[in-house]
N, C-alpha and C positions, 0 to 999 in steps of 0.2 A: 504494500500500500504506500503510495506516495504521500509524503507529509505535506501539510498545508504550506509550511514554510518553503519547501522545495518547489512546489508549484508556483507560489507567489514570486519567488526569486527567478524562476524560469520565465514566467510571464513578463517580468520586468526586463529581462535580457531580450525577449522577443520584441517588446515595445521599443527598446533601443535600436534593434536591427530594423524594425519597421520604420522608425523615424529617419534613420540613416538612409535607407532605401528611398524614402519619399524625398529626402533632400537631393539625392543623386538624380532621381527622376525629374524633379523640378529644375535642377541645374541643366540637365540634358534638354529639357523642353524649352528653356529660355535661350539656348545657344544653338547654333547650327550644328555644332559637334559637341561631344561630351567627353569627359575624361574616362576613357575606356577602362583603365585600370581600376579606378574607384567604382565605376558602374558595375564591372564584373565582380569586384569584391562584395558589393552590396547584394548582387544576385546570389553569390555563393553563401553569404550569411543567411539570406532568406531560405535557401534550399536546406541548409544545415538546421535552421530553426524548425522548418516544417518536418524534417526527418526526426528531430529530437522530440517534437510534440507527439508525433505518431508513437514513438517509443514510450514516452512518459504516460500517454493515455492508457496504455496497457495495465498500468498499476495504479490508476486513479479511480476515485469514487465517481458517482454520477455527476455531482456538482462540479468537480474538478474537470471531468471529461467535457462538460458543457463549456466551461471557461476555455479549455484548450482548443476545443472545436471552433469557438468564435475567433480566437486568436489565429488559428490556422487559416480560417477564411480570409481574414485581413491580410495575412502574409501572402497567401496565394493570389489575392486580388492585385496587390502591387507588383508581385512577381510577374504575373501575366501581362500587366501594363508595360512593365519594363522590357519584357521579352518582345512584345509586339512593337514597341518603339525602336528597340535595337534592330529588329528585322526590317522595319520600314526604312531605316537609314542606311542599310547595306545595299 
């Protein structure tokens, strides 16, 4: 069983990854080009966060699973936007 503290700490790390990705997406949207290294780093952080959420969900209670599910949706939403933006610029 995942502890409440571990889930809360992980959700905080996910929020930080989400904010970083949103910043990179905004920067890329405002410029004709974007910092590919930082953009790729943000995408990798998102992918790692989604994978970790899936793993953590296995040992979580129903309430924690709901919190993790909602975070995963947010992460995947920005991840998809970033991928589509990157594909459109190639």
